[in-house]
N, C-alpha and C positions, 0 to 999 in steps of 0.2 A: 563457602566461608573461608576467609583468609585470616590468619593470625600473624600479626606483626609484633615481634617481641624485641624489646630493647633490654640488653643486659647491663647490670650495674649493681651497686651496693646502696642500700637504703641508709639514710641518715645524713645530717648536715656535714659531718666530718669527711664525707666522701664526695661532696659537691665539688665541681671544678677540678676533678682528678681525671687522668686519662682513662681509668677503669670505668668511669661513668659515661663514656661516649655513647653507649647504647641508650641510656636513659635520656640524654640530651637529644639524640636523634629521634626517638619516639615522640618526644614533646614537639619537635619541629614538624614531624609528620602530622600530628594532631592539628597544629596551626595551619599547615598547608592544605590539608583536606577541608578544614572549615572554610578557608578562603575560596575553595573550589565549589562551595555550596552544599557540601555534605554535612549531615548532622553528626556531631561527635559528642557523646555524653561526657559529662564531667568524670574525672577519675574517681573510682570507688574501690575500696579494699574488699577483695574476695578472700575471706579468712580461710576457708577450706582449701583453696588453691594456693594461698600464700603469695598473692600478686595483686597489684593495682591494675584495674582494667577500665577501658573506655570503649564502649560499643560504637560502631560507625554505621550510619544508616544512609541509604540513597535518598534522592529527592522524592522518591515514591514511598518512602518509609520502610523499605526493606533492609534488614540488617544483613550486611555482607562482609564485615570485617570486625575484628576485635584488636585493639591495641593493648599491649601487655607490658608491665614492668614487674618482673618477679621481685619479691621482697625477702627472699630466702638467703640473700647474699650470693655473690657471684658463683662461688664454687658449688652451690647446691641448686642452681637454676633449673636443671633438668626436671626435677620433681614438679616444680610449679608449671613448667611448660607442658608436661605430660598431663597434669590434672586439668589445665585449661583446655587442652585438646579434647579430653574426655567430656568436660562440661559442655563444650560447644559442638560436640560430635564431629570433630575434624579427624578423619581417618587417614587421609592422604597427606603424608609428610611434606609433599611438594607445595602444600598450601600454607606452610609455616616459613616465615622469614625471621631469622635471628640476626640482630644487629649488635655488633660488639666491637670493642677496641682490639687492635692488632699491632703488637710490637714488631712484627716482621714487615710492616709497611710504614714508610716514612710519614711523619706528620704532614698533612696537606694532601694526602692521596687516599684513595679508597678502592675497593674491589667488590663487585657484585658477582656472585657465582654460587653454584651448589656447594654445600658444606662437605668437604672431603675428609678432613681429620682435625684433631684438636691442636696439633703441634704441642705446645706446652701450656695452652690456655685451659685452666681447670674448669672454668664455667662452660666452655664448649665441650670439654670431655664429659661433664655432667649431662649436658643436653643430648649428646650422641648416645650415651649409655642409657638414657631414659626414653628417648624418642626415636632414635634411628638416624640413618645417614642420608636420607633423601631431602632434608630440609634445605632451604635456600639461605644464603648469608650475604650480609653487607658488612664487610670488614673495614673498619675505619682506622686508618693509620694514626698511630699516636707516638711513634718513636721520634724523638727530637734530640737524641743523645749523640749523634754523629758516629763516625767510624769506631771511636774508642768508647766502649761501654764501661764506665767506672762504677756504676751501681747495678745491682741485680734487678732484673725485670719486675720481680714481685714488689720491690721497694719503689721502683720508678712509677709504676701504674697507680700507686696510692699517694704520690706527691701532688700537691696543689700545682696547677698550671699557672704560669705567669699570665698577665693580661694579654700579651702578644700571642702566646700559645693558645689561649682561649679563643682569640680572634681567628686564628688559623683553623682551629677545630670547627668553630661555628661556620666559617666560610666553606670548609670541606663538606660539612653536612648539608648546607644549603645547596651546594652543587650536586651532591649525590641524590638527594631526596626526589626531585622530579623524575629522574631516570628510573629509580627503583619503583616509584609509584606506578609509572607507566608500564614497566616490564613485569613487575610482580603482581600488582593488584589491579592492573587495567584502568588506573585512574589517570586520565589525561587532562 
């Protein structure tokens, strides 16, 4: 069983912000998997776990993945991920992929790798504290401030993206997803 977790903040006020790149990516993953012939359930709220989930089934009807959007707000994501792992019996942390925004990567770029540390990302710090360090990550670059950073990162990630920035983010996610699905989930 694989868990694919997109980090973000719930609520309309956070839509189209850099901090919700994980939510956007997990929605694109759901669409991509459906196009490949897999059954993806509609999103449902799992109140005990504090997350929206969508189970993914093979063409033979076997559940093999769960898509997750924690609804605990970014900085408390680890608790929801831990509860989802318990709910679905996922013991091996390497079967968990965390998708999130990364200020240390330029907008338009991404990196897929094992998650090593949180740097200054409080959502990832929460995941690492709750789940451990063996999870995989897709870090989506969101920094579009150039070499001179005039506003703090915490403020920047909650600002609405311009239409142009949204287009770049969407294109980056569209480029990253097939790679990640093949490498992490074995979905070709």
